[in-house]
N, CA and C of each residue as an Amber inpcrd file, in Angstrom:
protein
   771
 167.9190000 176.7950000  23.1490000 165.9970000 176.2810000  23.7560000
 166.6760000 176.3180000  25.3230000 165.8310000 176.6810000  25.6630000
 166.3680000 176.7660000  27.7140000 165.4230000 175.8770000  28.2860000
 165.8440000 174.6770000  29.1300000 165.4270000 173.9020000  29.8870000
 165.1780000 174.3100000  31.2430000 163.7740000 174.3830000  31.7840000
 164.0410000 174.5770000  33.4960000 163.0610000 173.4000000  33.7490000
 163.5300000 173.1450000  34.9210000 162.7620000 172.0920000  35.9350000
 162.3680000 172.9270000  37.4380000 161.4350000 172.5460000  37.9650000
 160.8870000 173.2040000  39.2340000 160.3640000 172.1340000  40.0150000
 160.7280000 172.1960000  41.2020000 159.9220000 171.2340000  41.9940000
 159.6910000 169.8040000  41.7850000 160.5620000 169.0970000  40.8670000
 160.4830000 167.9300000  40.1130000 160.5210000 166.6880000  41.1960000
 159.5630000 166.0730000  41.0950000 159.6600000 164.7500000  42.0260000
 159.6180000 163.6180000  40.8880000 160.3660000 162.3670000  41.4330000
 160.5810000 161.3080000  40.5310000 160.6150000 159.9150000  41.1160000
 159.9110000 158.9530000  40.9170000 160.1180000 157.7930000  41.7670000
 160.8640000 156.8660000  40.8940000 161.5310000 155.7800000  41.2530000
 161.8750000 154.4310000  40.7040000 161.5760000 153.3220000  41.6060000
 160.4410000 152.3650000  41.1500000 160.3960000 151.3180000  41.8880000
 160.2590000 151.7590000  43.5510000 159.2300000 152.5970000  43.4610000
 158.7070000 152.7910000  44.8260000 159.4890000 153.9240000  45.4440000
 160.7810000 154.2920000  44.5730000 161.6240000 155.2310000  45.8770000
 161.7350000 156.6190000  45.2360000 161.6100000 157.4500000  45.9440000
 161.7250000 158.7410000  45.4020000 163.5990000 158.7890000  45.4260000
 163.9600000 159.3330000  43.8420000 164.7560000 159.3760000  43.2180000
 165.4570000 160.9960000  42.9530000 164.1920000 161.8660000  42.9350000
 164.1680000 163.2090000  42.7080000 163.4790000 163.7870000  43.5550000
 164.0260000 164.7680000  44.4320000 162.9720000 165.4400000  45.4840000
 163.0620000 166.8020000  45.5750000 162.1030000 167.2630000  44.8420000
 161.6510000 168.7280000  44.8770000 163.2670000 169.4330000  43.9020000
 163.1980000 169.0990000  42.9320000 164.5320000 168.8970000  42.0000000
 164.4310000 170.6620000  41.2830000 165.4310000 171.7450000  41.1860000
 165.2970000 172.4560000  40.5930000 166.1570000 172.6680000  39.7440000
 166.2220000 172.6540000  38.3200000 167.2100000 172.5990000  37.5920000
 166.8060000 173.4410000  36.1050000 168.2590000 174.2330000  36.0850000
 168.0220000 175.1350000  34.5070000 169.5440000 175.2410000  33.7250000
 169.2950000 174.7670000  32.3150000 170.3000000 174.7860000  31.3780000
 169.9270000 175.8350000  30.2620000 171.1610000 176.4260000  29.9540000
 170.9930000 177.3510000  29.0870000 171.5010000 176.9830000  27.5010000
 170.8320000 177.7400000  26.3780000 171.3870000 177.5080000  25.0660000
 172.9130000 178.4190000  25.2650000 173.8020000 177.5310000  24.3020000
 175.2830000 178.1690000  24.0540000 175.6790000 177.4860000  25.4630000
 175.5010000 177.0460000  26.0300000 176.3360000 176.2370000  27.5510000
 176.4350000 174.7250000  27.3870000 177.5920000 174.6200000  27.8700000
 177.5750000 172.9370000  28.1170000 177.3210000 173.0860000  29.9990000
 176.5600000 172.2520000  29.9770000 176.1120000 172.1000000  31.5440000
 176.1250000 170.2980000  31.7090000 177.0440000 170.4940000  33.3530000
 177.2070000 169.0090000  33.3500000 176.5670000 168.7460000  35.0310000
 176.0570000 167.3550000  35.0630000 175.2570000 166.8480000  36.1020000
 176.1140000 166.0010000  36.6840000 176.9140000 166.3810000  37.9310000
 177.5630000 165.2850000  38.7710000 177.1470000 164.8050000  39.8620000
 177.6640000 163.8230000  40.6280000 177.2090000 163.4020000  41.8130000
 177.6280000 161.6890000  41.5210000 177.5890000 161.4590000  42.8960000
 177.8950000 159.9280000  43.0260000 176.9560000 159.1340000  42.4860000
 177.2560000 157.8220000  42.2080000 176.0530000 156.8750000  41.8440000
 174.8290000 156.6290000  42.8790000 173.8230000 156.6450000  42.0750000
 172.5360000 156.8000000  42.9930000 172.2180000 158.0750000  42.9870000
 172.8660000 159.4740000  42.8900000 172.4560000 160.7870000  43.3040000
 171.0140000 160.9130000  42.3270000 170.8320000 160.7000000  41.2850000
 169.9010000 160.9640000  40.6320000 170.1050000 161.5470000  39.1330000
 171.2350000 161.6070000  38.5740000 171.8670000 162.0380000  37.6190000
 170.8900000 161.7970000  36.3380000 171.0050000 159.8630000  36.2450000
 170.4350000 159.3170000  34.7760000 168.6600000 159.7380000  35.2190000
 167.9420000 159.5340000  35.9200000 166.7720000 160.1020000  36.6690000
 166.1700000 161.2700000  36.2480000 167.3560000 162.2230000  36.2970000
 167.2070000 163.7970000  35.9500000 166.8180000 163.7720000  34.3410000
 167.7880000 163.4430000  33.4600000 168.0770000 163.1430000  32.2480000
 166.6380000 162.6420000  31.4310000 166.5240000 161.4790000  31.9570000
 165.5930000 160.8500000  31.4470000 163.9540000 161.6540000  31.3490000
 163.9280000 161.7770000  32.9920000 162.6590000 162.6790000  33.0810000
 162.4570000 164.1160000  32.4320000 163.6760000 164.7020000  31.9340000
 163.7540000 166.0020000  30.9600000 163.3310000 165.2870000  29.7150000
 164.0520000 163.9950000  29.2790000 163.7320000 163.4600000  27.9880000
 162.2290000 162.8070000  27.6680000 161.5980000 163.0350000  28.6640000
 160.0320000 162.5610000  28.8290000 159.7480000 160.9370000  28.8730000
 160.9930000 160.4100000  29.0680000 160.9990000 158.8060000  29.4730000
 160.7880000 158.1930000  30.7140000 160.5600000 159.4110000  31.8740000
 159.8240000 159.3220000  33.1050000 159.1510000 160.1070000  33.4700000
 157.9970000 159.9100000  34.0220000 156.9710000 160.9680000  33.9410000
 157.2400000 161.3440000  35.3620000 157.5640000 162.6340000  35.5060000
 157.9350000 162.9300000  37.2660000 156.2730000 162.9740000  37.8540000
 156.4020000 162.5430000  39.4910000 155.0070000 162.5960000  40.2900000
 154.6980000 163.9600000  40.2860000 155.4700000 165.2850000  40.6200000
 155.1010000 166.5320000  41.0060000 156.0030000 167.5040000  40.0090000
 155.7080000 168.5030000  40.2710000 156.9490000 169.4450000  39.5060000
 156.3630000 169.9110000  38.1020000 157.2620000 170.9240000  37.1290000
 156.8090000 171.5180000  35.9230000 158.2780000 171.3790000  35.4590000
 158.1300000 171.0800000  34.1950000 159.5740000 170.9680000  33.3250000
 158.9510000 171.8950000  32.0410000 159.9370000 173.0020000  31.3970000
 159.4160000 173.4570000  30.4600000 160.7690000 173.5010000  29.6160000
 160.3190000 173.2220000  28.2620000 161.0800000 173.1650000  27.1180000
 161.3520000 174.7880000  26.1790000 162.1990000 175.3600000  26.3460000
 161.7340000 176.6470000  25.5460000 160.6540000 177.4990000  26.1560000
 159.5550000 177.7530000  25.5110000 158.5850000 178.7690000  26.2280000
 157.4050000 177.8570000  26.3430000 157.5050000 176.5270000  26.2180000
 156.0650000 175.8530000  26.6850000 156.3770000 174.8430000  27.7990000
 155.5280000 174.4610000  28.3460000 155.6810000 173.2520000  29.6170000
 155.5690000 172.0580000  28.7170000 156.3580000 171.0580000  29.4120000
 156.6470000 169.6400000  28.1920000 155.3360000 169.0690000  27.8400000
 154.2980000 169.2940000  28.6090000 153.0680000 168.2930000  28.0720000
 152.5050000 169.0120000  26.8530000 152.9680000 170.4510000  26.6140000
 152.2630000 171.6060000  25.2210000 153.0990000 170.8400000  24.0970000
 154.3150000 170.2690000  24.0670000 154.9370000 170.0450000  23.3560000
 154.3400000 168.6300000  22.4650000 153.7240000 168.6860000  21.3150000
 153.3930000 167.4720000  20.3740000 154.6050000 166.4920000  20.1850000
 154.3520000 165.2750000  20.4520000 155.5360000 164.5900000  20.6120000
 156.6850000 164.5170000  19.0720000 156.1290000 164.9040000  17.9240000
 156.8110000 165.0520000  16.5460000 157.7860000 165.8800000  16.3510000
 157.4500000 166.9790000  17.3040000 158.0090000 168.3810000  17.0990000
 158.9210000 168.1500000  18.4970000 159.0200000 167.5030000  19.6320000
 159.9870000 167.2280000  20.5300000 161.0850000 166.4120000  20.2350000
 160.6600000 165.2810000  19.3120000 161.6140000 164.7590000  18.5660000
 162.6200000 165.0760000  17.8430000 162.0830000 166.1600000  17.1010000
 162.9930000 166.7700000  16.2840000 164.0550000 167.8720000  16.9750000
 163.4870000 168.3510000  18.1480000 164.3200000 169.3280000  18.7440000
 165.4880000 168.7210000  20.1300000 164.7450000 167.7450000  20.3500000
 165.4640000 167.0630000  21.7200000 166.1840000 165.5680000  21.5970000
 167.4230000 165.7870000  21.8600000 168.1000000 164.4400000  21.2720000
 168.6970000 164.0120000  22.8980000 168.7450000 162.3840000  22.8710000
 168.6890000 161.7990000  24.1060000 170.1260000 160.6620000  23.9010000
 170.8960000 160.2750000  24.6720000 171.9500000 159.5320000  24.5830000
 171.7200000 158.8040000  25.6650000 171.2330000 157.2360000  25.7690000
 171.0320000 156.9230000  27.1010000 172.8450000 156.4940000  27.7180000
 172.8260000 155.9340000  28.7630000 174.0390000 155.2130000  29.3510000
 174.2000000 153.8410000  28.8360000 172.8970000 153.4650000  28.4430000
 173.0130000 151.8990000  28.0790000 173.4810000 151.8880000  26.6560000
 174.3390000 151.1990000  26.2010000 174.9280000 151.2660000  25.1590000
 174.6870000 150.0600000  24.2370000 173.6210000 148.9440000  24.5950000
 173.1620000 147.9390000  23.9360000 172.6480000 147.9310000  22.8310000
 173.2290000 147.3660000  21.7930000 172.4100000 147.2810000  20.4040000
 171.9680000 145.6630000  20.2930000 170.9590000 145.7440000  19.9010000
 170.3760000 143.9370000  19.4510000 170.5370000 143.5750000  18.2670000
 170.3630000 144.3840000  17.0480000 170.3910000 144.0380000  15.7690000
 171.7430000 144.6430000  15.5310000 172.4190000 143.4810000  14.3890000
 173.3370000 143.9170000  13.3880000 173.3590000 144.6670000  12.3740000
 172.7240000 145.8850000  12.7890000 172.7370000 146.6170000  11.7340000
 174.3110000 147.5070000  11.3310000 174.2730000 148.2490000  10.3300000
 175.6340000 148.5270000  10.2600000 175.5560000 149.6760000  10.6660000
 176.9010000 150.3970000  10.9680000 177.2560000 151.6960000  11.6790000
 176.3370000 152.7270000  10.8630000 176.6190000 153.0160000   9.6630000
 175.8220000 154.0660000   8.8370000 174.4110000 153.9430000   8.9270000
 173.7050000 153.1210000   9.0740000 172.3980000 152.7200000   9.1570000
 172.1500000 153.4350000  10.3890000 172.5950000 152.9860000  11.9050000
 172.3680000 153.4370000  12.8650000 172.4620000 154.9640000  13.0540000
 173.5240000 155.1830000  12.7910000 173.7370000 156.9300000  12.6160000
 172.5490000 157.5140000  11.8030000 172.1490000 156.8300000  10.8720000
 170.6720000 157.4680000   9.9120000 169.7330000 157.3110000  10.6960000
 169.4610000 156.6290000  11.2210000 168.2230000 156.5520000  12.5300000
 168.1460000 158.0640000  13.1550000 168.9380000 158.5730000  13.1220000
 168.9500000 159.9010000  13.6480000 168.0160000 160.9490000  13.0860000
 168.0130000 160.7810000  11.8910000 167.4230000 161.5900000  10.8200000
 165.6120000 161.4530000  10.8220000 165.1880000 160.3080000  11.5020000
 163.9020000 159.7670000  11.3380000 163.0580000 161.1030000  11.6490000
 163.1620000 161.3360000  12.6940000 162.0420000 162.8910000  13.1080000
 161.9950000 163.4980000  12.1550000 163.2090000 163.7730000  11.2080000
 162.9040000 164.9590000  10.0110000 162.1990000 164.6630000   8.8080000
 161.6200000 163.1970000   8.9760000 161.2570000 162.8730000   7.6320000
 159.9900000 161.8340000   7.8680000 159.2110000 161.6910000   6.5030000
 158.0580000 160.8690000   6.7920000 158.5010000 159.4970000   6.7750000
 157.5920000 158.3940000   7.0870000 158.1970000 157.0060000   7.0690000
 158.6720000 156.7430000   5.6580000 157.7880000 157.1500000   4.6910000
 157.7370000 156.7790000   3.3240000 159.1840000 157.6050000   2.5840000
 159.5510000 158.5070000   3.1700000 160.8210000 159.1450000   2.2850000
 161.6890000 158.5340000   2.1750000 162.5080000 158.8360000   1.3720000
 163.9280000 158.1810000   1.4500000 164.8830000 159.1360000   2.0550000
 166.4750000 159.0050000   2.0370000 167.2070000 159.8630000   2.5150000
 167.2810000 161.2610000   1.4890000 167.4040000 162.1550000   2.2940000
 167.6820000 163.5150000   1.6730000 168.9410000 163.7880000   1.3100000
 169.2580000 164.6340000   0.4250000 170.6950000 165.4010000   0.5710000
 171.1390000 165.9570000   1.5740000 169.9670000 166.6440000   2.6600000
 170.1940000 167.0310000   3.8500000 170.4850000 166.1410000   5.0850000
 169.7420000 165.0380000   4.8200000 169.9810000 163.9440000   5.7640000
 171.2100000 163.3150000   5.3230000 171.8810000 163.4230000   4.1760000
 173.2230000 162.4510000   3.8210000 174.4040000 163.2630000   4.2540000
 174.0340000 164.7040000   4.2320000 175.1950000 165.5000000   4.9250000
 175.2640000 165.6950000   6.2190000 174.2050000 165.4450000   7.1340000
 174.1680000 165.7070000   8.2800000 174.9540000 164.1630000   9.2150000
 174.2060000 163.0810000   8.0090000 175.1210000 161.7050000   8.7010000
 176.3300000 161.8260000   8.5900000 177.2460000 162.2540000   7.3430000
 178.0880000 162.2600000   7.1420000 179.2000000 162.8610000   8.2250000
 178.3490000 163.9680000   8.4250000 179.1630000 165.3150000   9.2190000
 179.0960000 164.6760000  10.9830000 178.2880000 163.7740000  10.8950000
 178.1100000 163.3690000  12.1920000 178.9810000 162.4100000  12.2880000
 179.1180000 161.4970000  11.5620000 179.9650000 160.3430000  11.5680000
 181.5790000 161.0890000  11.7060000 181.8880000 161.6650000  10.8240000
 183.2090000 162.5300000  10.9100000 183.3240000 163.1850000  11.6500000
 182.5570000 163.7560000  12.8060000 183.0230000 164.7450000  14.1780000
 183.5600000 163.6770000  15.3760000 182.7250000 162.1800000  14.8520000
 182.8510000 161.0800000  16.2970000 183.9440000 160.1700000  15.8050000
 184.5270000 160.4460000  14.2770000 185.4660000 159.6600000  14.0980000
 184.9970000 158.2620000  13.9190000 184.2820000 157.8580000  13.0770000
 183.5160000 156.4440000  12.8180000 183.3070000 156.2370000  10.9820000
 183.5830000 157.2150000  10.4580000 183.4380000 157.4740000   9.0950000
 184.1750000 155.8070000   8.4970000 185.1260000 155.6390000   9.0320000
 185.8230000 154.2580000   8.6190000 185.1620000 152.7700000   9.0530000
 183.9020000 153.2670000   9.8920000 183.1930000 152.1850000  10.5200000
 181.6870000 151.6380000   9.7240000 181.6200000 152.4790000   8.5590000
 180.0930000 152.9510000   8.4990000 179.7960000 151.6570000   7.7520000
 180.4560000 150.3240000   7.3870000 179.8690000 149.2300000   6.6800000
 179.9320000 148.0810000   7.6640000 180.4860000 148.3560000   9.0610000
 180.1640000 147.3120000  10.2400000 179.1840000 147.2140000  10.9440000
 178.8380000 146.1650000  11.1890000 178.0100000 145.8620000  11.9600000
 178.3840000 146.4290000  13.4500000 176.9750000 147.2170000  14.0780000
 177.4420000 147.9740000  15.3540000 177.5770000 146.6400000  16.2440000
 176.9970000 145.3260000  16.3340000 177.3230000 144.6320000  17.1850000
 179.0070000 143.8420000  17.1620000 179.6010000 144.2280000  16.0160000
 181.0500000 143.3210000  15.9560000 181.5630000 144.7210000  16.3750000
 181.4810000 145.7590000  16.8240000 182.1900000 146.9430000  17.2960000
 182.5130000 146.8180000  18.8170000 183.7250000 147.7830000  18.7870000
 184.3940000 147.0040000  20.2940000 183.2720000 148.4290000  21.4470000
 183.3890000 148.2760000  22.6970000 182.3550000 149.3580000  23.6250000
 182.8770000 151.1820000  23.4040000 183.8520000 151.0530000  22.9530000
 184.2340000 152.6970000  22.8060000 183.7660000 152.8840000  21.3180000
 184.0140000 152.0920000  20.1980000 183.3570000 152.3670000  18.8490000
 182.0330000 152.5840000  18.9750000 181.3810000 151.7300000  19.6320000
 179.7640000 151.4090000  19.4870000 179.4320000 152.7390000  20.3140000
 179.7990000 153.3110000  21.3260000 179.7930000 154.6070000  22.2020000
 179.4440000 156.1450000  21.3430000 180.8460000 156.0350000  20.1570000
 180.8680000 156.7150000  19.2540000 179.7150000 156.7860000  17.9690000
 179.5060000 155.5730000  17.9870000 178.2050000 155.5640000  16.6670000
 177.3330000 155.6680000  17.0470000 176.7520000 155.8070000  18.5590000
 175.9150000 155.7590000  18.8550000 175.2630000 157.4320000  19.4550000
 176.6210000 158.2290000  19.8170000 176.7170000 159.7370000  19.7690000
 176.2360000 160.2860000  18.4660000 176.9860000 159.6130000  17.4260000
 176.5340000 160.2510000  16.2540000 175.3880000 160.1920000  15.8640000
 174.8330000 158.9820000  16.1040000 173.2570000 158.9220000  15.9880000
 172.5290000 160.3370000  16.4020000 172.8750000 160.8540000  17.3320000
 172.0180000 161.6000000  18.2210000 172.6240000 163.0310000  17.4670000
 173.7460000 163.0120000  17.0650000 174.5790000 164.3190000  16.3880000
 173.6690000 164.2870000  15.0660000 173.2280000 163.6420000  14.4090000
 172.7860000 163.6030000  12.9110000 171.4170000 163.8760000  13.0790000
 170.8720000 163.6880000  14.5310000 169.8700000 164.5880000  14.7610000
 169.4110000 166.0550000  14.3550000 170.6930000 166.8940000  14.8300000
 170.7390000 167.7940000  14.7940000 169.7810000 168.6800000  16.0630000
 169.8100000 167.9680000  16.9510000 169.0090000 168.8150000  18.1040000
 169.1770000 169.9950000  18.4660000 168.0810000 171.0160000  19.1540000
 168.2880000 171.9510000  19.6880000 168.7290000 172.0940000  21.1340000
 168.3510000 170.7210000  21.6130000 168.8480000 170.1730000  23.2460000
 169.6320000 169.1470000  23.1080000 170.8350000 168.8080000  23.5550000
 171.1890000 167.4430000  23.4900000 171.2870000 167.0800000  25.0800000
 170.9120000 165.5120000  25.4900000 171.0050000 165.3720000  26.6710000
 171.8080000 163.8230000  26.6090000 173.0100000 164.0620000  27.1160000
 173.9340000 162.8160000  27.2390000 174.3710000 162.1010000  28.3700000
 173.9970000 160.9740000  28.5500000 174.4610000 160.1060000  30.2770000
 175.6230000 159.5420000  30.1790000 176.5320000 160.1310000  30.7590000
 178.0830000 159.4790000  30.4460000 178.4340000 159.1070000  29.0490000
 178.4850000 160.3350000  28.2840000 179.1080000 160.2180000  27.0210000
 180.6140000 159.6230000  26.4740000 181.0570000 159.7670000  27.9620000
 182.8630000 159.5900000  27.6390000 183.1140000 158.2380000  27.9680000
 181.9340000 157.4300000  28.5260000 182.7640000 155.9500000  29.0470000
 182.3420000 155.1620000  28.0540000 183.6640000 154.5420000  28.1550000
 184.2100000 153.5650000  27.4380000 184.9470000 154.3290000  26.3490000
 185.4590000 155.5050000  26.4670000 186.5040000 156.2330000  25.6770000
 187.7190000 156.2530000  26.3170000 188.8260000 156.6620000  25.0900000
 189.9690000 156.7000000  25.8850000 190.1140000 158.1420000  25.9710000
 191.4530000 158.6080000  26.6850000 191.7850000 160.2360000  26.5970000
 191.6410000 160.7290000  25.3690000 192.1440000 160.3370000  24.2040000
 191.8930000 161.2440000  23.0010000 190.7830000 161.6400000  22.6920000
 189.8630000 160.2350000  22.8260000 188.5460000 160.3520000  22.5090000
 187.6250000 161.2460000  23.3340000 188.1450000 161.1830000  24.7600000
 187.4140000 162.0160000  25.5440000 187.2980000 163.6430000  25.1140000
 188.4210000 163.6020000  24.7300000 189.0730000 165.1270000  24.6630000
 188.1490000 165.7300000  23.1910000 188.1680000 164.9310000  22.3970000
 187.6280000 165.5110000  20.9170000 185.9940000 165.4450000  21.1540000
 185.7330000 164.3550000  22.1680000 184.4190000 164.4420000  22.0240000
 183.7770000 165.8300000  23.1560000 184.4490000 165.9580000  24.1490000
 183.9410000 166.9880000  24.6060000 184.4320000 168.6320000  23.7770000
 185.6840000 168.4340000  23.3150000 185.4280000 169.7090000  22.4520000
 184.4940000 169.7980000  21.2650000 183.9590000 168.7220000  20.6910000
 182.7000000 168.8440000  19.5850000 181.8840000 169.0980000  20.6840000
 181.0670000 168.5640000  21.9500000 180.2210000 169.0870000  22.4750000
 180.0790000 170.6570000  22.9200000 181.3410000 171.3070000  23.2090000
 181.7330000 172.7100000  23.1550000 181.0560000 173.5350000  22.0550000
 181.8580000 173.0070000  20.9060000 181.5030000 173.4060000  19.3650000
 180.0780000 173.4960000  19.2770000 179.4690000 172.3560000  19.6410000
 177.6810000 172.0570000  19.5160000 177.2550000 173.2180000  20.4740000
 177.4390000 173.4780000  21.3280000 177.0540000 174.6260000  22.4670000
 176.9970000 176.0690000  22.0750000 178.4320000 176.2890000  21.2080000
 178.7200000 177.4810000  20.7940000 177.7290000 177.9350000  19.6130000
 177.1850000 176.6110000  19.0420000 176.3180000 177.3300000  17.9040000
 175.0790000 177.2100000  18.4590000 174.6970000 177.3590000  19.8020000
 173.3160000 177.9330000  20.2350000 172.5000000 176.5550000  20.6570000
 173.2710000 175.1610000  20.8040000 172.4210000 174.0900000  21.5040000
 172.7270000 173.9950000  23.0240000 171.5720000 173.3970000  23.4350000
 171.4600000 173.4300000  25.1040000 172.1620000 172.1110000  25.3380000
 173.3080000 171.9150000  25.7370000 173.7360000 170.4680000  25.9880000
 174.0780000 170.2540000  27.2040000 173.5330000 169.0460000  27.7970000
 173.5950000 168.6360000  29.1100000 173.9990000 167.4670000  29.0090000
 175.2320000 167.2560000  30.0590000 175.6560000 165.6570000  29.9380000
 176.0350000 165.4960000  31.5730000 175.6600000 164.3610000  31.7370000
 176.0830000 163.3630000  33.2590000 177.1420000 162.8810000  33.1640000
 178.2530000 163.2110000  33.9460000 179.6010000 162.7420000  34.1020000
 179.8740000 162.4310000  35.3420000 181.0720000 161.4260000  35.0570000
 181.7450000 161.3320000  36.6020000 183.0690000 161.7150000  36.8590000
 183.8200000 162.0530000  35.3580000 185.1380000 162.4020000  35.4790000
 185.0940000 164.1880000  35.9040000 185.4430000 164.5920000  37.3050000
 185.3660000 166.0240000  37.4130000 186.3840000 166.8240000  36.6950000
 187.2550000 166.0680000  35.9810000 188.0710000 167.2550000  35.4660000
 188.0580000 167.4800000  34.2740000 187.1330000 166.6090000  33.4490000
 186.5110000 167.1220000  32.4540000 185.3630000 167.9290000  32.3840000
 184.5970000 167.7950000  33.3130000 183.4670000 168.7860000  33.7700000
 184.0930000 170.1250000  34.3960000 185.1500000 170.4150000  34.9650000
 185.8200000 171.2940000  35.3530000 186.5630000 172.1770000  33.8480000
 187.1140000 171.5130000  33.3780000 187.8430000 171.9110000  31.7000000
 186.4320000 172.5090000  30.9660000 185.8100000 171.7750000  30.7070000
 185.0290000 172.1400000  29.3860000 183.4330000 172.5890000  29.8460000
 183.0000000 172.3320000  31.0680000 181.2470000 172.7520000  31.0690000
 181.5170000 174.2260000  31.6870000 180.4200000 175.0650000  31.1110000
 180.4120000 176.4720000  31.3450000 179.5030000 176.3190000  32.4960000
 178.8340000 175.5870000  33.4760000 178.0160000 175.5470000  34.5650000
 178.2660000 173.6560000  34.9700000 177.6270000 173.8520000  36.2830000
 177.9680000 172.4940000  36.7740000 176.7830000 172.4700000  37.8290000
 176.0010000 171.4540000  37.8460000 175.1640000 170.9480000  39.0460000
 175.4280000 169.6640000  39.9830000 175.6320000 170.3490000  40.9350000
 176.0600000 169.1770000  41.6690000 174.5710000 168.4610000  42.4570000
 174.6450000 166.8920000  42.5370000 173.6720000 166.1900000  43.0300000
 173.7740000 165.4030000  44.2110000 172.7820000 165.2560000  45.1890000
 173.2610000 164.3330000  46.0110000 171.9120000 163.7470000  46.8170000
 171.8680000 162.3270000  46.8080000 170.4330000 161.7880000  47.3050000
 169.2120000 162.6430000  46.5080000 169.2510000 162.8890000  45.5910000
 167.8000000 163.5620000  44.6060000 167.8450000 165.0140000  44.9000000
 168.7690000 165.6510000  45.1530000 168.6790000 167.0980000  45.1720000
 169.9370000 167.8230000  44.7210000 169.3140000 168.7830000  44.4840000
 170.9820000 169.8310000  44.2380000 171.4790000 170.3440000  45.6810000
 172.7640000 170.3860000  45.7260000 173.7060000 170.6510000  46.4370000
 174.4610000 171.8740000  46.0760000 174.7890000 171.9200000  44.7170000
 175.3800000 173.5940000  44.4460000 175.1500000 173.5210000  42.7890000
 175.3010000 174.9070000  42.3630000 174.8160000 174.8490000  40.9280000
 175.5810000 176.3250000  40.5900000 176.2290000 176.3310000  39.4570000
 177.4250000 177.2570000  38.9150000 178.5660000 177.0570000  38.6810000
 179.5180000 178.0450000  38.4650000 180.4780000 177.5370000  37.3890000
 181.5330000 176.4680000  38.6230000 182.4670000 176.0970000  37.6550000
 183.1390000 174.7020000  37.9930000 183.9700000 175.3590000  39.2910000
 184.3290000 176.5750000  39.3850000 185.0050000 176.7740000  40.6440000
 184.2410000 176.8000000  41.9620000 182.9710000 177.1530000  41.5750000
 181.9220000 177.6790000  42.6040000 181.3570000 176.2060000  43.0840000
 181.3640000 175.2870000  42.2130000 180.6400000 173.8150000  42.4790000
 181.6090000 173.0710000  43.0700000 182.8020000 172.9620000  42.5110000
 184.0440000 171.9790000  42.6870000 184.6720000 172.2170000  43.9950000
 184.0750000 172.7350000  45.1360000 184.7890000 173.2590000  46.3200000
 185.3280000 171.3930000  47.0530000 186.1650000 172.0690000  48.0850000
 186.6070000 170.9490000  48.7150000 185.6340000 170.3190000  49.6760000
 184.6290000 171.5340000  50.2350000 183.5470000 171.4780000  51.2420000
 182.3580000 170.5830000  50.3600000 182.1320000 171.1350000  48.9950000
 180.9960000 170.1550000  48.3510000 181.2020000 169.0110000  48.1130000
 182.8620000 168.9130000  47.5920000 182.9240000 167.3080000  46.9920000
 183.1710000 166.4250000  48.4240000 183.4360000 167.0440000  49.7900000
 183.6400000 165.8880000  50.7140000 182.0320000 165.8420000  51.3850000
 181.4460000 166.8020000  50.9100000 179.9800000 166.4660000  51.3130000
 179.1100000 165.4330000  50.4610000 179.2430000 165.3320000  49.4630000
 178.7110000 164.7370000  48.6420000 179.3860000 163.2260000  48.0170000
 180.5790000 163.3090000  47.8280000 181.1240000 162.1350000  47.7470000
 182.5300000 161.3540000  48.5520000 182.0000000 162.1940000  49.7700000
 182.9010000 161.7160000  51.0160000 184.4640000 161.5030000  50.5120000
 184.8240000 162.7610000  49.7930000 186.1000000 162.4790000  49.4970000
 187.2680000 164.1690000  49.8140000 188.6690000 163.9250000  50.3030000
 189.3400000 164.9600000  50.1100000 190.0490000 165.1270000  48.8240000
 189.5280000 166.4780000  48.1610000 189.5130000 166.7560000  46.8380000
 190.4840000 168.3850000  46.9850000 191.0400000 168.4520000  45.8760000
 191.6390000 169.5460000  45.4800000 191.3320000 170.2370000  43.9770000
 191.1050000 171.4560000  43.9150000 190.9090000 171.9230000  42.8750000
 191.8770000 173.0020000  42.1010000 192.6660000 173.0820000  41.3590000
 194.0730000 173.3170000  40.6260000 193.5600000 173.6990000  39.3170000
 194.1940000 174.6400000  38.8970000 194.4350000 175.2420000  37.6990000
 196.0370000 175.0080000  37.2260000 196.2240000 174.4830000  36.0730000
 197.3530000 173.9550000  35.7630000 197.7720000 174.4380000  34.4930000
 198.5540000 175.1570000  34.0930000 198.9500000 175.4740000  32.6210000
 197.2760000 176.2920000  32.0050000 196.6640000 176.6280000  32.6850000
 195.3810000 177.2950000  32.5650000 194.0350000 176.2890000  32.3320000
 194.5470000 174.8260000  32.8680000 193.6830000 173.7850000  32.7550000
 193.1260000 173.6240000  34.4560000 191.7000000 173.6000000  34.3760000
 191.2870000 173.0120000  35.6000000 191.1840000 171.5420000  35.9640000
 191.6480000 171.2480000  36.9790000 191.8850000 169.5340000  37.4040000
 191.3660000 169.6820000  38.7190000 190.5450000 168.7690000  38.8090000
 190.3100000 168.4790000  40.0130000 191.0200000 166.7650000  40.8250000
 191.5600000 166.9270000  41.8110000 192.5350000 165.9170000  42.2120000
 191.8230000 165.2580000  43.5960000 191.4350000 163.8910000  43.4430000
 190.9550000 163.1430000  44.4440000 191.9470000 163.0960000  45.3230000
 192.0920000 163.1400000  46.4280000 193.1570000 162.8770000  47.3100000
 192.9760000 161.6640000  48.3170000 191.9990000 161.8180000  48.8360000
 191.6670000 160.4110000  49.9470000 190.1730000 160.3490000  50.2610000
 189.9930000 159.3160000  50.5460000 188.7450000 159.3100000  50.9150000
 188.4340000 159.3160000  52.4340000 187.0700000 159.9120000  52.8490000
 187.3260000 160.4710000  54.1600000 186.6050000 159.7200000  54.8820000
 187.2140000 159.5250000  56.3840000 186.8120000 158.5930000  57.3250000
 185.1840000 158.8600000  57.6710000
């Protein structure tokens, strides 16, 4: 399900964070949104998810404008993982993951066979099946992050928006996560992630959108976007893009004066 945003403007606390923003993400692709802190990455994802109303512009989900989507329908097709990993209630990890199935059933319905299968698959994919009985408030930051991502995966959305999903994960977990996101995209899902790790974006993402001061600086393949000139202009760093044994790597060398 395609996402299109055109001319989107958004404000936070009276400050314009997105400035005539244009953005497209396609089914079957893993798209990264990158940029320095404060560039507008999280605001973009929140706006697409419907958590922040834009001041101007249009957002289309599939073949409909965002405003034309009934909220119940949108809840079934769009999954969103916020950057904030705070959980206030000591629910078990399995109950938390099961919350991802709520859009697919009425409030009075119990867990169906399909729900159980989706929950089990999501917990297995994020390697948290062994944590199912533990309260999420007792988990480490990395464990909690994987449980919350499993909740979104259990929803089985056609669009997945994830804000810094690799934050708090060790290198093995980061690789496993992005390999799984790639598989989800290959199954036809539209996957959009905001990331800071440029090498993860270069290695796994089909397309990259580079954001700076609320506007798109560049969009395209990793090789097209992660150029020394683009990274110097946005991050203020000297960086090099290399391919080592077939794996793209971005190496920050120094901070520019």
